[in-house]
C-alpha positions as CSV (number, residue, x, y, z in Angstrom):
1,M,-55.3,50.5,30.6
2,T,-56.5,54.1,29.5
3,T,-56.0,56.6,32.3
4,T,-58.0,59.7,33.0
5,A,-54.9,61.7,31.7
6,D,-54.9,59.5,28.6
7,K,-58.4,60.5,28.0
8,A,-57.6,64.2,28.6
9,R,-54.9,64.0,25.9
10,T,-57.3,62.2,23.6
11,L,-59.9,65.0,24.0
12,R,-57.7,67.7,23.6
13,S,-56.3,66.0,20.3
14,L,-59.9,66.1,19.0
15,Y,-60.1,69.8,19.7
16,D,-56.9,70.3,17.8
17,A,-57.9,68.1,14.7
18,P,-58.8,69.9,11.3
19,A,-62.0,68.4,11.6
20,I,-64.8,69.9,13.7
21,L,-65.5,68.1,17.0
22,R,-69.3,67.1,16.9
23,V,-70.8,66.1,20.4
24,V,-74.4,65.2,20.9
25,N,-75.0,66.2,24.5
26,V,-76.5,63.7,27.0
27,W,-77.9,64.0,30.8
28,D,-77.8,60.6,32.2
29,V,-76.2,56.9,31.9
30,V,-78.7,55.6,29.2
31,S,-78.5,58.6,27.1
32,A,-74.7,58.4,27.3
33,R,-74.8,54.7,26.4
34,A,-77.0,55.2,23.6
35,V,-75.0,58.0,21.9
36,A,-71.6,56.2,22.7
37,A,-72.9,53.1,20.9
38,L,-72.8,55.2,17.7
39,P,-69.4,54.6,15.7
40,E,-69.2,58.4,14.9
41,T,-69.1,59.2,18.5
42,V,-65.6,59.9,19.8
43,A,-66.3,62.0,23.1
44,I,-69.2,62.4,25.3
45,A,-70.5,65.9,26.4
46,T,-73.1,66.5,29.1
47,A,-75.6,69.0,29.2
48,G,-76.1,70.9,32.4
49,H,-79.3,72.2,31.5
50,S,-80.6,68.7,30.9
51,I,-79.2,67.1,34.0
52,A,-80.6,69.8,36.1
53,A,-84.0,69.2,34.6
54,S,-84.0,65.5,35.0
55,F,-83.6,66.3,38.7
56,G,-86.4,69.0,38.7
57,Y,-83.9,72.0,39.0
58,A,-83.9,75.1,36.7
59,D,-80.8,75.5,34.6
60,G,-78.0,76.5,36.8
61,A,-79.6,75.7,40.2
62,I,-78.7,72.1,40.5
63,P,-76.4,71.4,43.6
64,R,-72.9,70.7,42.8
65,E,-72.8,67.5,44.4
66,L,-75.8,66.1,42.2
67,M,-74.1,67.4,39.2
68,I,-70.7,65.8,40.0
69,D,-72.6,62.5,40.9
70,M,-74.2,62.2,37.4
71,V,-71.3,63.3,35.3
72,G,-69.4,60.6,37.2
73,R,-71.8,58.0,36.6
74,I,-71.7,58.8,32.8
75,A,-68.0,58.8,32.9
76,A,-68.0,55.3,34.4
77,A,-70.4,54.2,32.0
78,V,-68.6,54.8,28.8
79,D,-64.9,54.2,27.5
80,L,-64.7,57.8,25.7
81,P,-63.5,61.1,27.1
82,V,-66.3,62.8,28.9
83,T,-66.4,66.6,28.9
84,A,-69.0,67.9,31.3
85,D,-71.0,71.2,31.7
86,L,-70.3,72.3,35.0
87,D,-72.4,75.6,35.0
88,D,-70.2,78.6,36.2
89,G,-68.0,76.2,38.4
90,Y,-70.0,77.0,41.5
91,A,-68.2,79.0,44.2
92,D,-64.7,77.3,43.9
93,A,-64.1,76.5,40.2
94,G,-60.8,75.0,40.9
95,E,-62.3,72.7,43.6
96,T,-65.4,71.7,41.3
97,T,-62.8,70.8,38.5
98,R,-60.8,68.7,41.1
99,L,-64.1,66.8,41.8
100,A,-64.8,66.4,38.3
101,I,-61.6,64.7,37.5
102,G,-62.0,62.4,40.6
103,V,-64.9,60.8,39.0
104,G,-63.3,60.4,35.5
105,V,-64.2,63.8,33.7
106,V,-61.6,65.3,31.6
107,G,-62.9,68.4,30.2
108,A,-65.5,71.0,30.9
109,N,-67.4,74.0,29.8
110,I,-67.6,76.5,32.5
111,E,-69.5,79.9,32.1
112,D,-68.1,83.4,33.0
113,R,-71.6,84.8,33.3
114,L,-70.0,88.2,32.2
115,R,-68.1,88.6,35.5
116,P,-65.6,91.1,35.5
117,L,-62.8,90.0,33.1
118,A,-59.8,89.7,35.8
119,E,-62.1,87.7,38.0
120,S,-63.0,85.5,35.1
121,V,-59.4,84.9,33.9
122,A,-58.6,84.0,37.7
123,R,-61.2,81.3,37.5
124,V,-59.8,80.1,34.3
125,E,-56.5,79.8,36.1
126,A,-57.8,78.0,39.0
127,I,-59.4,75.3,36.8
128,V,-56.1,74.9,34.9
129,R,-53.9,74.6,38.1
130,A,-56.4,72.0,39.5
131,G,-55.8,70.0,36.4
132,E,-52.2,70.3,36.8
133,G,-52.4,69.5,40.4
134,E,-54.3,66.2,39.7
135,G,-52.1,65.2,36.9
136,V,-54.5,65.6,34.2
137,P,-54.3,68.0,31.3
138,F,-58.0,69.0,31.9
139,V,-59.5,70.4,28.5
140,L,-61.3,73.7,29.5
141,N,-63.8,75.0,26.8
142,A,-64.2,78.4,28.5
143,R,-67.4,79.6,27.9
144,T,-68.3,83.4,27.5
145,D,-71.9,84.7,27.8
146,A,-71.2,87.7,25.7
147,F,-74.2,87.0,23.4
148,V,-76.5,85.3,25.7
149,R,-76.1,87.7,28.5
150,G,-75.2,90.8,26.2
151,G,-78.7,92.3,27.2
152,G,-79.6,93.2,23.5
153,R,-76.5,95.3,22.9
154,P,-75.1,95.7,19.4
155,V,-73.7,92.5,17.8
156,Q,-70.3,94.4,17.3
157,E,-70.2,94.9,20.8
158,S,-70.9,91.3,21.7
159,I,-68.3,90.1,19.4
160,A,-65.4,92.6,20.6
161,D,-66.4,91.6,24.1
162,A,-66.3,87.9,23.2
163,V,-62.7,88.4,21.3
164,E,-61.3,90.2,24.4
165,R,-62.6,87.4,26.9
166,G,-61.8,84.5,24.7
167,R,-58.1,85.4,24.1
168,A,-57.7,86.2,27.9
169,Y,-58.9,82.6,28.6
170,L,-56.6,81.1,25.9
171,E,-53.9,83.0,27.3
172,A,-54.8,81.7,30.8
173,G,-54.7,78.0,29.7
174,A,-58.1,77.3,28.3
175,A,-58.2,75.0,25.2
176,S,-60.9,76.6,23.4
177,V,-63.6,79.3,23.9
178,F,-67.3,78.4,23.6
179,V,-69.6,81.3,22.4
180,P,-73.1,80.5,22.8
181,G,-75.8,81.8,20.6
182,I,-77.4,81.7,17.2
183,L,-74.3,82.7,15.4
184,D,-74.5,83.5,11.5
185,A,-71.6,83.2,9.1
186,D,-70.5,86.9,9.6
187,T,-70.5,86.7,13.3
188,T,-68.7,83.5,13.3
189,R,-66.0,84.4,11.0
190,A,-65.5,87.7,13.2
191,L,-65.2,85.4,16.2
192,V,-62.8,82.9,14.6
193,E,-60.7,85.7,13.2
194,G,-60.4,87.3,16.7
195,I,-60.2,84.5,18.8
196,G,-58.1,82.1,16.7
197,H,-58.9,79.5,14.0
198,G,-59.7,76.3,15.5
199,K,-60.3,77.8,18.9
200,V,-64.0,78.7,18.9
201,S,-66.7,76.6,20.1
202,V,-70.5,76.8,19.2
203,I,-73.8,75.5,19.8
204,G,-76.3,73.9,17.3
205,L,-79.6,75.6,17.7
206,P,-82.7,76.0,15.5
207,G,-81.9,78.8,13.1
208,A,-78.1,78.4,13.5
209,L,-75.7,77.0,10.7
210,T,-74.9,73.6,10.2
211,S,-71.9,71.6,11.6
212,T,-70.1,71.4,8.2
213,E,-70.9,75.3,7.7
214,Y,-69.2,76.1,11.0
215,E,-66.2,73.7,10.1
216,T,-65.8,75.4,7.0
217,L,-65.5,78.9,9.0
218,G,-62.8,77.4,11.3
219,V,-64.8,76.4,14.3
220,A,-63.2,73.6,16.7
221,R,-66.3,72.2,18.3
222,I,-70.2,72.1,18.0
223,S,-72.5,70.9,20.9
224,Y,-76.1,71.0,21.2
225,G,-77.1,71.7,24.8
226,P,-80.3,70.9,25.9
227,M,-81.7,70.2,22.5
228,P,-81.2,66.4,22.3
229,Q,-83.2,65.9,25.6
230,R,-86.0,68.3,24.2
231,V,-85.9,65.9,20.9
232,A,-86.3,63.0,23.1
233,L,-89.0,64.5,25.2
234,T,-90.8,65.6,22.2
235,A,-90.8,62.1,20.8
236,L,-92.1,60.7,24.3
237,Q,-94.8,63.3,24.6
238,D,-96.0,62.7,20.8
239,N,-95.9,58.9,21.3
240,A,-97.7,59.1,24.6
241,A,-100.6,61.2,22.9
242,E,-100.6,58.4,20.1
243,L,-101.0,55.7,22.6
244,Y,-103.7,57.6,24.4
245,A,-105.5,57.9,21.0
246,G,-105.3,53.8,20.6
247,G,-102.1,53.8,18.7
248,I,-99.1,51.2,19.2
249,I,-95.3,51.5,19.9
250,P,-93.8,52.3,16.6
251,A,-91.9,49.5,14.5
252,G,-88.4,49.8,14.6
253,T,-88.2,50.8,18.2
254,R,-84.9,49.7,19.6
255,A,-83.7,48.5,23.1
256,L,-81.0,50.8,23.9
257,N,-80.7,50.2,27.7
């Protein structure tokens, strides 16, 4: 029997492997099962924005109990390690981590929202302690909002902030540092040099580099946030328009539920 701790160790090994970890974000049980069925899938990552949207909430506004319930349903539906987007960890990041572990989640993205560094480090330490307390080597992909909340400051200032925060989060026990934003090669190279080879996590957005390019630059992980849900909803809306116009369901449509 594969335990939660076993899955956490598997997830950590995927972060530490030479190859970049590619995770396609899901938001409910059926999307998780569809992605998990692909032979290339080695771990499941949830998208907080997408889960919130599915419940009718803005990003970051979904109550903790709903988020924990959904990520738990996803974890129970697949046999792979699940890493969850848990927004900023809510009021008590340690307790949120404990609850997530309780439903089978073995890793998480948790945002710093550019809180003061000391406060952010203390939250990372609380998350790591919570995992230790549950006997699970919880894999924290500590997110810094140095770019997305940087307020239009010069890119070098955001790089310096991300590097300072990232190093502190790794020292506090995080497995990697998530720096969302459209990162070009020069910016990515500076982040990897400053934070560490194989320690930076990025997001794949329109206008960003490919996963292979990020891998070459020493990035550990790439995820796609709300983009997969947007792709799915675009396909749904486009097909609905075709059906209203007298069209048919496309040939080759698969039963994935």
